[in-house]
C-alpha positions as CSV (number, residue, x, y, z in Angstrom):
1,M,110.1,91.8,97.2
2,A,108.1,92.9,94.2
3,N,107.6,96.3,95.9
4,V,111.3,96.9,96.1
5,L,113.1,95.2,93.2
6,T,113.1,97.1,89.9
7,V,114.6,96.3,86.5
8,Q,117.2,99.0,87.0
9,M,118.2,97.6,90.4
10,Y,118.4,94.1,89.1
11,K,120.7,95.2,86.3
12,R,122.9,97.1,88.8
13,L,123.2,94.2,91.3
14,R,123.1,91.0,89.2
15,G,126.8,90.9,88.7
16,R,127.7,91.1,92.4
17,A,128.3,88.1,94.7
18,T,129.3,87.5,98.3
19,Q,132.7,85.9,99.0
20,S,131.1,82.6,99.2
21,G,129.4,83.1,95.8
22,F,125.8,84.0,96.7
23,T,124.3,86.1,93.9
24,L,121.2,88.3,93.6
25,D,119.5,85.6,91.5
26,D,120.0,83.3,94.5
27,V,118.5,85.9,96.8
28,I,115.3,86.4,94.9
29,Q,114.7,82.8,93.7
30,P,112.0,82.0,96.3
31,G,110.0,85.0,95.3
32,V,110.3,84.1,91.6
33,D,109.2,80.5,92.2
34,Q,106.4,81.5,94.6
35,S,105.1,84.8,93.3
36,E,101.5,83.9,94.1
37,H,102.2,82.2,97.4
38,S,99.4,82.8,99.9
39,C,101.6,83.4,102.9
40,V,101.0,86.6,104.8
41,R,103.6,89.3,104.2
42,M,106.0,86.9,102.5
43,S,109.4,88.6,101.9
44,G,110.1,86.4,98.8
45,C,113.9,86.4,99.4
46,V,116.7,84.9,101.5
47,A,120.3,85.6,102.5
48,G,122.9,83.0,101.7
49,D,125.3,84.4,104.4
50,A,125.7,87.3,106.7
51,E,127.6,89.2,103.9
52,S,124.5,89.1,101.7
53,Y,122.9,92.0,103.7
54,T,125.9,94.2,102.9
55,V,126.6,93.2,99.3
56,F,123.0,93.6,98.4
57,M,122.1,96.3,100.8
58,Q,120.6,98.5,98.1
59,F,117.9,95.7,97.8
60,F,117.7,94.5,101.4
61,D,117.6,97.9,103.2
62,P,114.4,99.2,101.6
63,L,112.8,95.7,101.8
64,I,113.6,95.5,105.5
65,E,112.3,99.0,106.1
66,L,109.1,98.1,104.3
67,Y,108.7,94.9,106.2
68,H,109.9,96.2,109.6
69,S,108.2,99.5,110.1
70,G,110.6,102.1,111.6
71,Y,113.8,100.4,110.5
72,Q,116.7,102.7,109.7
73,A,120.1,101.2,108.6
74,S,121.9,103.8,110.6
75,E,120.3,102.9,113.9
76,K,121.4,100.3,116.4
77,H,119.1,97.4,117.3
78,K,118.3,97.1,121.0
79,S,116.4,94.4,122.8
80,D,115.4,93.8,126.4
81,M,115.2,90.1,126.9
82,N,114.9,90.3,130.7
83,P,111.8,88.3,131.7
84,E,111.4,90.3,134.9
85,N,110.5,93.3,132.8
86,L,107.6,91.4,131.1
87,K,104.4,92.7,132.6
88,G,101.4,90.4,132.5
89,G,101.0,87.2,130.5
90,S,101.1,84.9,133.5
91,D,97.4,84.3,133.9
92,L,95.7,84.1,130.5
93,D,92.4,82.4,130.8
94,G,92.9,78.6,130.6
95,Q,89.4,78.1,129.4
96,Y,90.3,79.7,126.1
97,V,94.2,79.5,125.9
98,L,95.3,76.0,125.2
99,G,99.0,76.6,125.1
100,C,101.9,79.2,124.6
101,S,105.2,79.0,122.7
102,V,108.2,81.3,122.1
103,S,110.6,80.5,119.3
104,A,113.6,82.1,117.6
105,G,116.1,81.3,114.9
106,R,119.9,81.7,115.2
107,N,122.7,81.4,112.7
108,V,126.3,80.6,113.6
109,D,129.3,82.7,112.7
110,G,131.8,81.2,110.2
111,F,129.2,79.3,108.1
112,S,127.0,80.1,105.1
113,F,123.3,80.0,105.7
114,P,121.1,76.9,104.8
115,P,120.3,78.2,101.3
116,H,124.0,78.3,100.4
117,C,126.0,76.1,102.8
118,S,127.9,73.1,101.5
119,R,127.4,69.5,102.6
120,G,130.6,69.8,104.6
121,E,129.5,73.0,106.3
122,R,126.1,71.4,107.2
123,R,127.7,68.4,108.7
124,A,130.1,70.5,110.7
125,L,127.2,72.6,112.0
126,E,125.4,69.4,113.1
127,K,128.5,68.2,114.9
128,L,128.9,71.5,116.6
129,A,125.2,71.5,117.6
130,I,125.4,68.0,119.1
131,A,128.4,69.0,121.1
132,A,126.6,72.1,122.4
133,F,123.5,70.1,123.3
134,H,125.6,67.7,125.2
135,E,126.6,70.5,127.5
136,M,123.1,71.6,128.3
137,D,122.1,70.6,131.8
138,D,119.3,70.6,134.4
139,E,115.9,71.1,132.8
140,F,117.7,71.5,129.4
141,K,119.3,68.1,129.4
142,G,117.9,66.1,126.4
143,T,118.3,64.0,123.3
144,Y,119.3,64.7,119.7
145,H,117.7,62.8,116.8
146,S,119.3,62.7,113.3
147,L,116.5,62.6,110.7
148,K,118.7,60.4,108.5
149,N,118.9,57.8,111.3
150,L,115.4,57.9,112.8
151,S,114.0,54.5,113.7
152,E,110.3,53.9,113.0
153,E,109.7,53.9,116.8
154,D,111.5,57.2,117.3
155,C,109.6,58.7,114.4
156,Q,106.3,57.7,115.9
157,D,107.3,59.0,119.4
158,L,108.3,62.4,117.9
159,T,105.1,62.6,115.9
160,N,103.0,61.8,118.9
161,A,104.8,64.6,120.8
162,G,104.0,67.1,118.1
163,I,107.7,67.5,117.1
164,L,107.6,65.8,113.7
165,T,105.0,66.9,111.2
166,D,104.1,66.1,107.6
167,N,105.4,69.4,106.2
168,L,109.0,69.4,107.4
169,V,110.1,70.5,103.9
170,T,108.2,73.5,102.6
171,P,108.1,74.8,99.0
172,K,110.3,77.8,100.1
173,M,113.0,75.4,101.3
174,F,113.1,73.7,97.9
175,S,113.2,76.9,95.9
176,S,115.8,78.6,98.1
177,G,118.1,75.6,98.2
178,M,117.6,74.9,102.0
179,A,116.4,71.4,101.2
180,R,119.5,70.3,99.3
181,D,120.8,66.8,100.4
182,W,117.7,66.3,102.6
183,P,117.8,64.8,105.3
184,D,121.5,64.7,105.5
185,A,122.9,66.5,108.6
186,R,119.4,67.6,109.7
187,G,117.9,66.7,113.0
188,V,116.0,67.8,116.1
189,W,116.9,68.0,119.7
190,H,114.5,68.1,122.6
191,N,114.9,68.2,126.4
192,D,113.6,65.3,128.5
193,M,110.3,67.0,129.1
194,K,109.9,67.6,125.4
195,N,108.9,71.3,125.9
196,V,112.1,72.7,124.4
197,I,112.9,71.8,120.8
198,V,115.8,72.8,118.6
199,W,115.8,72.1,114.8
200,V,119.2,71.9,113.2
201,N,119.9,73.0,109.6
202,K,116.4,73.9,108.4
203,E,115.6,77.5,107.5
204,D,118.4,78.7,109.8
205,H,121.2,76.9,111.5
206,L,119.1,76.6,114.7
207,R,115.4,77.1,115.3
208,I,114.7,77.1,119.1
209,T,111.2,76.7,120.5
210,F,109.9,76.7,124.1
211,M,106.3,75.7,124.7
212,Q,103.9,74.6,127.4
213,Q,100.2,74.0,127.9
214,G,98.0,76.6,129.5
215,G,98.1,80.4,129.6
216,N,101.4,81.3,131.3
217,L,103.2,83.0,128.5
218,K,105.5,84.8,131.0
219,Q,106.8,81.4,132.3
220,V,107.5,80.3,128.7
221,F,109.3,83.5,128.0
222,T,111.4,83.1,131.2
223,Q,112.4,79.6,130.1
224,Y,113.2,80.9,126.7
225,S,115.4,83.6,128.0
226,L,117.3,81.2,130.3
227,G,117.7,78.5,127.7
228,I,118.8,80.6,124.8
229,K,121.3,82.4,127.0
230,M,122.8,79.1,128.0
231,L,123.0,77.9,124.5
232,E,124.6,81.1,123.3
233,E,127.2,81.0,126.0
234,I,128.1,77.5,124.9
235,Y,128.5,78.5,121.3
236,C,130.7,81.5,122.3
237,Q,132.9,79.2,124.3
238,K,133.4,77.1,121.1
239,K,134.4,80.2,119.2
240,H,131.3,80.1,117.0
241,P,129.0,82.9,118.4
242,F,125.6,83.6,117.0
243,I,125.7,86.2,114.2
244,W,124.8,89.7,115.4
245,K,125.1,93.0,113.6
246,D,124.4,96.4,115.4
247,N,121.9,97.5,112.8
248,L,120.1,94.2,112.2
249,G,120.3,92.4,115.5
250,Y,120.5,88.6,115.1
251,V,121.1,87.9,111.4
252,L,118.8,85.2,110.0
253,T,118.2,83.7,106.6
254,C,114.9,85.5,105.9
255,P,114.8,89.3,106.4
256,S,111.4,88.9,108.0
257,E,113.0,87.3,111.0
258,L,115.8,89.8,111.7
259,G,116.3,91.5,115.0
260,T,115.2,89.4,118.0
261,G,114.0,86.7,115.6
262,L,111.4,86.1,118.2
263,R,107.9,84.6,117.6
264,A,105.4,84.4,120.4
265,S,102.4,82.3,119.8
266,V,99.2,81.6,121.8
267,H,97.0,78.7,121.0
268,I,93.5,80.0,121.7
269,R,90.0,78.6,121.1
270,L,87.5,81.2,119.9
271,K,84.2,79.5,119.2
272,Y,82.0,82.6,118.3
273,I,84.0,85.5,117.0
274,S,86.1,83.3,114.8
275,K,82.9,82.7,112.7
276,H,82.3,86.4,112.1
277,E,82.9,87.7,108.6
278,K,85.0,90.5,110.0
279,F,87.3,88.3,112.2
280,D,90.2,88.2,109.8
281,E,90.1,92.0,109.4
282,I,90.2,92.4,113.2
283,L,93.2,90.1,113.5
284,Q,95.0,92.1,110.7
285,R,94.4,95.4,112.7
286,L,95.8,93.7,115.8
287,R,98.8,92.4,113.9
288,L,97.9,88.8,114.7
289,E,98.1,85.8,112.3
290,K,95.5,83.1,112.3
291,L,96.3,79.4,111.9
292,T,93.4,77.0,112.0
293,A,93.2,73.3,112.9
294,G,89.8,71.7,112.9
295,K,87.5,73.7,115.1
296,M,90.3,75.5,116.9
297,H,91.9,78.8,115.9
298,F,95.5,79.4,116.7
299,L,96.6,83.0,116.9
300,K,100.3,83.7,116.3
301,V,102.0,87.0,117.0
302,L,103.6,88.2,113.8
303,P,107.3,88.5,114.3
304,F,107.9,91.8,112.6
305,L,106.5,93.7,115.6
306,I,109.2,92.4,117.8
307,S,112.2,92.4,115.5
308,V,114.5,95.0,114.0
309,H,114.8,98.1,116.2
310,L,111.7,97.1,118.2
311,C,112.2,96.0,121.8
312,V,110.5,92.9,123.1
313,M,109.4,95.1,126.0
314,P,106.7,96.6,125.8
315,L,105.6,94.9,122.6
316,L,105.2,91.4,123.9
317,P,102.9,92.7,126.8
318,L,101.0,94.5,124.1
319,K,100.3,91.2,122.4
320,V,99.1,89.9,125.8
321,V,96.6,92.7,125.9
322,F,95.4,91.9,122.4
323,V,94.8,88.2,123.4
324,I,92.9,89.3,126.5
325,F,90.9,91.7,124.3
326,L,89.9,88.8,122.0
327,I,88.9,86.6,125.0
328,R,86.7,89.3,126.5
329,T,85.1,89.8,123.1
330,E,84.4,86.1,122.9
331,L,82.7,86.3,126.3
332,V,80.2,89.0,125.3
333,F,79.8,88.0,121.6
334,P,76.8,85.6,122.2
335,K,74.8,88.6,123.6
336,F,76.1,91.4,121.3
337,N,77.5,91.6,117.8
338,Y,80.8,93.1,119.2
339,C,82.9,92.8,116.0
340,S,81.5,95.9,114.4
341,F,82.2,97.9,117.5
342,L,85.8,96.5,117.6
343,L,86.4,97.6,114.1
344,M,85.1,101.1,114.9
345,A,87.4,101.3,117.9
346,L,90.4,100.1,116.0
347,N,89.8,102.7,113.3
348,C,90.0,105.5,115.9
């Protein structure tokens, strides 16, 4: 945000507002409150509704172009979500890969986004989501839990399943207004197998996650494609489609998530190379993000590579190649200091 917003731009745009009343001050508030946040590539701003990207396009367009390399406002976003076109990713080494997940956010037409929606809108969105979940069938049949009405037993079950965590509300949610009236009209749905999870009214209207143990990323992506298509068709039948714009793709609250909105993550154990002083630099060159928990290192594919104007195919297979690359490096690392060679190769 700081690389785009100037004093002149602020003076020019501060008097504008969307029809629902979202202003430039509302847009930039998270970046003002968290200017020294440690998050990787934090955009520092949010949209309060789909119109925000039009009313404040003089601010958003250069920021999106900076965040999503290759973005041009005049071009149309295209995305191939056909799992049959995904090459590789079905046999990642289970000795190193603990699990895979694919997630995406969606916002619903006709409502303001979480930073700006009213209590009434939020409750209407929850009611719409519950009705949609009720129509999910087969392997997507499941249960919705309202956070406001969670019993102690349900809370423990969801925590044990890895669905509930201690950091449900982040500093960004407070500063942007997403956490207003928490936990009213917030909840989480999961299928009976608890490998499909949908959060309602957090950062976006919906945050959908598909996950499973092991290294079959292709299978997870296949389930994701089937499940999100079913959910989208249900919302369309209810006259509330997911918001889509030709130049932006799926329109989400944070500009960093525009396009496919897709995040593909691989939980991978790297005992040796993770301790190398150049490990973080290697991940940065490969456009991977590291999350750590105890002795394990979790590598998450950064979403900006598969977002605005960038097709899932072949970029998701490219991420698969990067993961295989790291596993093979891990295999030879005890015998050779391979990290220096990696950096030389990546610089070529």
